[in-house]
C-alpha positions as CSV (number, residue, x, y, z in Angstrom):
1,X,-60.4,-7.7,-29.0
2,X,-57.9,-5.6,-30.6
3,X,-57.5,-4.3,-34.1
4,X,-54.6,-5.3,-36.6
5,X,-52.8,-3.2,-38.9
6,X,-50.8,-4.7,-42.0
7,X,-48.3,-2.1,-42.6
8,X,-45.8,-1.9,-46.0
9,X,-42.4,-1.5,-44.2
10,X,-40.9,-0.1,-48.0
11,X,-38.1,-1.6,-49.8
12,X,-35.8,-1.4,-46.6
13,X,-34.5,2.0,-45.3
14,X,-36.2,2.9,-42.5
15,X,-37.1,6.5,-43.6
16,X,-38.8,5.0,-46.5
17,X,-41.7,4.0,-44.7
18,X,-44.9,5.9,-45.1
19,X,-45.8,8.9,-42.6
20,X,-48.7,7.0,-41.5
21,X,-47.2,3.6,-41.2
22,X,-44.3,4.8,-38.8
23,X,-47.3,6.6,-37.0
24,X,-48.8,3.7,-36.3
25,X,-46.0,1.8,-35.3
26,X,-45.4,4.5,-32.5
27,X,-48.8,3.1,-31.2
28,X,-48.7,-0.3,-31.4
29,X,-48.8,-2.7,-28.2
30,X,-47.5,-6.0,-30.4
31,X,-45.2,-5.9,-33.8
32,X,-45.1,-8.6,-35.9
33,X,-41.9,-8.4,-38.1
34,X,-40.7,-10.1,-41.5
35,X,-37.3,-10.6,-41.5
36,X,-36.1,-8.1,-44.4
37,X,-37.6,-5.5,-42.1
38,X,-34.3,-3.1,-41.0
39,X,-33.7,-3.4,-37.2
40,X,-33.7,0.2,-37.3
41,X,-37.6,0.3,-38.4
42,X,-38.4,-1.6,-35.5
43,X,-37.2,1.9,-33.5
44,X,-40.7,3.8,-34.3
45,X,-42.1,0.9,-31.9
46,X,-40.3,1.7,-28.7
47,X,-42.7,0.2,-26.2
48,X,-44.2,-2.7,-28.6
49,X,-43.5,-6.2,-28.0
50,X,-41.5,-7.3,-31.2
51,X,-42.0,-10.9,-32.8
52,X,-40.0,-12.1,-35.7
53,X,-42.3,-14.1,-38.1
54,X,-40.0,-13.8,-41.1
55,X,-39.2,-16.0,-43.8
56,X,-35.9,-16.1,-45.8
57,X,-35.1,-18.7,-48.8
58,X,-32.9,-21.4,-47.7
59,X,-33.3,-21.0,-44.0
60,X,-35.6,-22.3,-41.4
61,X,-38.6,-19.8,-41.4
62,X,-42.0,-19.6,-39.6
63,X,-44.9,-21.3,-41.1
64,X,-47.3,-19.0,-42.6
65,X,-50.0,-20.9,-41.1
66,X,-48.8,-20.2,-37.7
67,X,-47.8,-16.6,-38.6
68,X,-51.7,-16.3,-39.4
69,X,-52.6,-17.7,-35.9
70,X,-50.1,-15.7,-34.1
71,X,-51.6,-12.3,-35.7
72,X,-55.1,-13.6,-34.6
73,X,-53.9,-14.4,-31.0
74,X,-51.9,-11.2,-30.7
75,X,-54.9,-9.5,-31.6
76,X,-57.4,-11.3,-28.9
77,X,-55.2,-10.2,-26.1
78,X,-54.0,-6.6,-27.2
79,X,-55.6,-3.6,-28.5
80,X,-53.4,-2.6,-31.0
81,X,-51.5,-5.0,-33.3
82,X,-48.8,-4.0,-36.4
83,X,-48.0,-6.8,-38.8
84,X,-45.0,-5.4,-40.5
85,X,-43.9,-6.5,-43.9
86,X,-41.4,-5.6,-46.2
87,X,-42.3,-3.7,-49.2
88,X,-46.1,-3.3,-50.0
89,X,-48.4,-6.2,-47.9
90,X,-50.1,-6.8,-51.2
91,X,-47.2,-8.0,-53.4
92,X,-45.7,-10.9,-52.8
93,X,-46.5,-10.7,-49.2
94,X,-49.3,-13.6,-48.6
95,X,-51.5,-10.5,-47.5
96,X,-54.5,-12.4,-48.4
97,X,-53.7,-15.6,-46.4
98,X,-53.5,-13.4,-43.4
99,X,-56.5,-11.1,-44.1
100,X,-58.7,-14.1,-44.7
101,X,-57.3,-15.7,-41.2
102,X,-58.5,-12.4,-39.5
103,X,-61.8,-11.7,-41.3
104,X,-62.4,-15.8,-40.4
105,X,-61.7,-14.4,-36.6
106,X,-63.9,-11.8,-36.9
107,X,-61.2,-9.4,-36.1
108,X,-60.9,-5.8,-37.8
109,X,-57.8,-5.0,-39.9
110,X,-56.7,-2.1,-42.1
111,X,-53.9,-2.3,-44.7
112,X,-51.3,0.5,-44.7
113,X,-49.3,0.4,-48.5
114,X,-45.4,0.7,-48.5
115,X,-43.1,1.5,-51.4
116,X,-42.6,-1.8,-53.1
117,X,-39.0,-2.4,-54.0
118,X,-39.3,-2.4,-57.8
119,X,-40.0,1.4,-57.4
120,X,-36.9,2.0,-55.4
121,X,-34.5,-0.1,-57.2
122,X,-35.3,2.1,-60.2
123,X,-34.6,4.9,-58.2
124,X,-31.4,3.0,-57.2
125,X,-30.0,2.7,-61.0
126,X,-31.8,6.0,-62.1
127,X,-33.9,4.2,-64.7
128,X,-37.3,4.6,-65.4
129,X,-39.5,1.6,-65.4
130,X,-41.6,3.2,-67.8
131,X,-39.7,5.2,-70.7
132,X,-41.7,6.9,-73.9
133,X,-40.9,5.3,-77.0
134,X,-39.3,2.0,-75.0
135,X,-41.0,0.9,-72.8
136,X,-45.1,1.2,-71.8
137,X,-45.7,-2.1,-69.7
138,X,-44.4,-3.5,-66.7
139,X,-44.5,-6.7,-65.2
140,X,-43.5,-7.5,-61.4
141,X,-42.8,-11.0,-61.4
142,X,-41.6,-14.2,-59.2
143,X,-40.6,-17.5,-61.0
144,X,-43.1,-20.0,-60.3
145,X,-42.0,-23.5,-59.4
146,X,-44.7,-24.9,-61.1
147,X,-43.9,-27.6,-63.9
148,X,-44.3,-26.8,-67.7
149,X,-45.2,-23.0,-66.4
150,X,-45.9,-20.6,-68.9
151,X,-45.4,-17.6,-67.3
152,X,-42.0,-17.0,-68.9
153,X,-43.3,-16.9,-72.4
154,X,-46.3,-14.6,-71.4
155,X,-44.2,-12.2,-69.1
156,X,-42.0,-11.8,-72.2
157,X,-44.8,-9.4,-73.7
158,X,-44.2,-6.7,-71.0
159,X,-41.6,-4.1,-72.3
160,X,-39.6,-4.0,-68.6
161,X,-39.5,-7.2,-66.2
162,X,-38.9,-7.1,-62.5
163,X,-38.1,-10.6,-61.0
164,X,-38.4,-10.6,-57.4
165,X,-36.8,-13.3,-55.3
166,X,-34.9,-14.8,-58.6
167,X,-31.5,-14.5,-57.7
168,X,-31.0,-18.2,-57.1
169,X,-32.7,-18.9,-60.3
170,X,-31.1,-15.9,-62.5
171,X,-29.2,-18.1,-65.2
172,X,-32.8,-20.0,-65.9
173,X,-34.9,-17.0,-65.6
174,X,-32.5,-15.7,-68.5
175,X,-32.4,-18.2,-70.7
176,X,-36.2,-19.1,-70.9
177,X,-36.4,-15.4,-71.6
178,X,-34.0,-15.6,-74.6
179,X,-35.9,-18.8,-75.6
180,X,-38.7,-17.1,-75.4
181,X,-37.8,-14.6,-77.9
182,X,-36.2,-11.6,-75.8
183,X,-33.0,-10.3,-77.8
184,X,-29.3,-11.8,-75.9
185,X,-28.2,-8.2,-75.6
186,X,-31.1,-6.8,-73.8
187,X,-30.0,-4.5,-70.7
188,X,-30.4,-6.1,-67.4
189,X,-29.7,-4.3,-64.0
190,X,-29.9,-6.0,-60.5
191,X,-29.9,-4.1,-57.3
192,X,-29.3,-5.9,-54.1
193,X,-30.3,-4.9,-50.8
194,X,-32.4,-2.2,-52.3
195,X,-32.4,1.6,-50.2
196,X,-29.9,0.0,-47.4
197,X,-26.8,1.1,-46.5
198,X,-25.5,-2.6,-48.1
199,X,-27.2,-1.6,-51.5
200,X,-25.1,-2.6,-54.7
201,X,-25.9,-2.7,-58.2
202,X,-24.9,-4.4,-61.2
203,X,-25.3,-4.1,-64.9
204,X,-25.1,-6.8,-67.7
205,X,-26.9,-8.5,-70.4
206,X,-29.8,-11.1,-70.4
207,X,-26.9,-13.4,-72.2
208,X,-24.3,-12.8,-69.7
209,X,-27.0,-13.0,-66.9
210,X,-27.8,-16.5,-68.5
211,X,-24.2,-17.8,-68.6
212,X,-24.3,-17.2,-64.7
213,X,-21.7,-13.9,-64.7
214,X,-24.0,-12.5,-61.7
215,X,-24.0,-15.7,-59.6
216,X,-20.8,-15.1,-57.9
217,X,-21.3,-11.4,-57.3
218,X,-24.7,-11.7,-55.8
219,X,-24.7,-12.3,-51.9
220,X,-27.0,-15.0,-50.8
221,X,-27.6,-13.2,-47.4
222,X,-28.9,-10.0,-48.9
223,X,-32.2,-9.8,-50.8
224,X,-32.2,-8.9,-54.9
225,X,-34.2,-7.9,-58.1
226,X,-33.3,-8.4,-61.5
227,X,-34.3,-5.8,-64.0
228,X,-35.0,-6.7,-67.2
229,X,-35.5,-4.1,-70.3
230,X,-34.1,-1.9,-72.9
231,X,-35.5,0.7,-70.0
232,X,-32.7,-0.2,-68.0
233,X,-29.9,0.7,-70.7
234,X,-27.2,3.5,-70.2
235,X,-28.9,6.5,-70.8
236,X,-26.2,7.1,-73.6
237,X,-26.6,4.6,-76.0
238,X,-30.3,4.7,-75.0
239,X,-30.7,8.3,-76.5
240,X,-28.8,7.0,-79.7
241,X,-31.3,4.2,-80.1
242,X,-34.1,6.3,-79.5
243,X,-32.9,9.0,-82.0
244,X,-32.1,6.7,-85.0
245,X,-35.7,5.7,-84.5
246,X,-36.9,9.2,-84.5
247,X,-37.8,9.5,-81.0
248,X,-35.6,12.6,-80.0
249,X,-36.2,15.6,-80.7
250,X,-33.0,17.2,-82.2
251,X,-33.8,20.5,-83.5
252,X,-32.0,23.3,-82.2
253,X,-33.4,25.6,-79.1
254,X,-34.8,28.7,-80.3
255,X,-32.6,31.8,-79.7
256,X,-34.2,33.8,-76.8
257,X,-35.5,36.9,-77.9
């Protein structure tokens, strides 16, 4: 019986995987990988058998129960198995379901963390998720499809909001946030295909997002993140607002002795 490594591939770019993740990929007999994993990433495992088990919104995908079975079956016939998951395995990656399947089968496993897309997206737009005097809390979320869900009203309390898998429902998310009390002028940054050669960014307001102004810009074939909050405002405007609130030290620099 082999051992399984659940490895975070990071946000997209092949060189943003951790050193440990890349090293373990090179030792793998089998790699079961997500659809969002870049082809260059698989070059770290030149001799491994590659099995695509990805899920893509609106496309035919592998059922999670079948993925669990494939991982277990691979560990029963191979010594070194890698389950390569986009971003970080522990965030919106269904890692818990896969870990439970391995535990029930008595198979040893290890989790190797990866850079989640929200962190790379913040770097892409050069905006900090947290900002002194502006943003002291961050919520990483997906939009629930559950009827009468109150999650939007709960998430509005976070200063910075990052929605994963929110492309198709972006106008609805924005309108729900406005209805829950967010200002219509709240800045929004959208990052598409984060950290890859296909990366694009768009900035607008919550009101414009609610009006559907981003929908024609968004590419349905690419993953995207919605980043909402005052921390994502243009730096000049943000500095001016902070100055008005007494948050910027405007004292003249002391002359050198």
